C-alpha positions in Angstrom: 11.2 32.0 -45.4 9.4 34.7 -47.2 6.6 32.2 -48.5 5.9 31.0 -44.8 5.5 34.5 -43.6 3.1 35.4 -46.4 0.8 32.5 -45.6 0.9 33.1 -41.9 -0.4 36.6 -42.5 -3.1 35.3 -44.7 -4.4 33.0 -42.0 -4.5 35.8 -39.2 -8.0 37.0 -40.1 -9.3 33.4 -40.0 -7.6 32.8 -36.6 -9.1 36.0 -35.2 -12.6 35.1 -36.4 -12.4 31.5 -34.8 -11.2 33.2 -31.5 -14.1 35.6 -31.6 -16.7 32.9 -32.4 -15.2 30.9 -29.5 -15.7 33.7 -27.1 -19.4 34.2 -28.4 -20.3 30.6 -27.9 -19.1 30.4 -24.3 -21.4 28.3 -22.1 -21.5 30.8 -19.4 -24.3 33.3 -19.6 -24.7 36.8 -18.1 -25.7 36.6 -14.4 -29.4 36.6 -14.1 -31.0 39.4 -12.0 -31.9 38.1 -8.5 -34.2 39.1 -5.8 -33.0 40.8 -2.6 -32.2 38.2 0.2 -34.8 39.9 2.5 -37.8 38.8 0.5 -40.7 37.3 2.6 -43.0 36.3 -0.3 -41.7 35.1 -3.6 -44.3 34.8 -6.5 -43.6 33.5 -10.0 -45.7 34.2 -13.1 -45.6 31.1 -15.1 -46.9 30.2 -18.5 -50.6 29.3 -18.7 -51.7 32.6 -17.1 -51.0 31.4 -13.5 -48.9 31.9 -10.5 -46.4 29.1 -9.4 -48.6 28.3 -6.4 -52.4 28.3 -5.6 -51.8 29.8 -2.1 -49.1 31.5 -0.2 -48.6 32.3 3.5 -46.7 35.2 5.3 -46.4 36.8 8.7 -48.3 40.1 9.3 -46.5 43.3 9.2 -44.1 44.9 6.5 -44.0 42.1 3.8 -41.3 42.2 1.2 -42.6 40.8 -2.0 -40.6 39.5 -5.0 -42.2 38.9 -8.4 -40.5 36.8 -11.1 -41.7 36.5 -14.7 -41.1 33.0 -16.0 -43.6 33.6 -18.8 -43.1 35.4 -22.2 -45.8 38.1 -21.6 -46.4 41.1 -19.3 -47.8 40.6 -15.8 -48.7 42.5 -12.7 -49.2 41.6 -9.1 -51.6 43.4 -6.7 -53.0 42.4 -3.4 -56.7 42.4 -2.8 -58.7 42.1 0.4 -62.5 41.9 0.3 -62.6 43.1 -3.3 -60.5 46.2 -2.4 -57.1 46.6 -3.9 -54.5 47.3 -1.2 -53.4 50.9 -1.9 -49.9 51.7 -3.0 -48.7 48.3 -4.1 -48.3 47.0 -7.6 -45.4 45.0 -9.1 -44.8 44.8 -12.9 -42.8 42.4 -14.9 -42.8 42.8 -18.7 -40.9 39.8 -20.1 -39.4 36.5 -19.3 -36.6 37.0 -16.7 -37.9 40.3 -15.4 -38.2 40.7 -11.6 -39.7 43.4 -9.4 -40.0 43.8 -5.7 -41.6 46.0 -3.2 -43.1 46.0 0.2 -46.6 46.2 1.6 -47.9 46.3 5.1 -50.6 43.7 5.8 -52.6 42.9 8.9 -53.5 39.3 9.7 -56.3 37.9 7.4 -57.0 36.5 4.0 -56.1 38.2 0.8 -55.9 37.4 -2.9 -53.0 38.0 -5.3 -54.1 39.1 -8.7 -52.7 40.0 -12.1 -54.5 43.0 -13.4 -53.5 42.7 -17.1 -56.7 42.5 -19.2 -57.5 38.9 -20.0 -55.4 37.6 -17.1 -58.3 37.3 -14.6 -57.6 33.7 -13.9 -54.2 34.6 -12.4 -55.1 34.6 -8.8 -53.9 32.9 -5.7 -54.9 33.0 -2.0 -52.7 34.8 0.5 -52.9 34.0 4.2 -51.4 36.5 6.5 -50.9 35.3 10.1 
């Protein structure tokens, strides 16, 4: 009886380690940050220094914009009309999985979405506001 109790105690640290490792290797991951349900325009920065679409469309007025980084590097998002940046609006995502959101008031017309990080000048897409 004494021998069995001694061996059981010796195995306790091993059992605790197996339980701890099992908890760490769980297939469920932490919940990802998500955009608010009220987003009117969703833009993704993807690898290859580009957005997920070449063009977007929204309705004029107060536009809620969500920006998701699916790349491994930092990106920004601004709205430009006729070579002039729309004042007071810039979204920033620093690493993969980051999101940012904000709103901007846009009149009907044609705009361009841009990433302003140096070297990312090819990250642009058309935005039509109706």
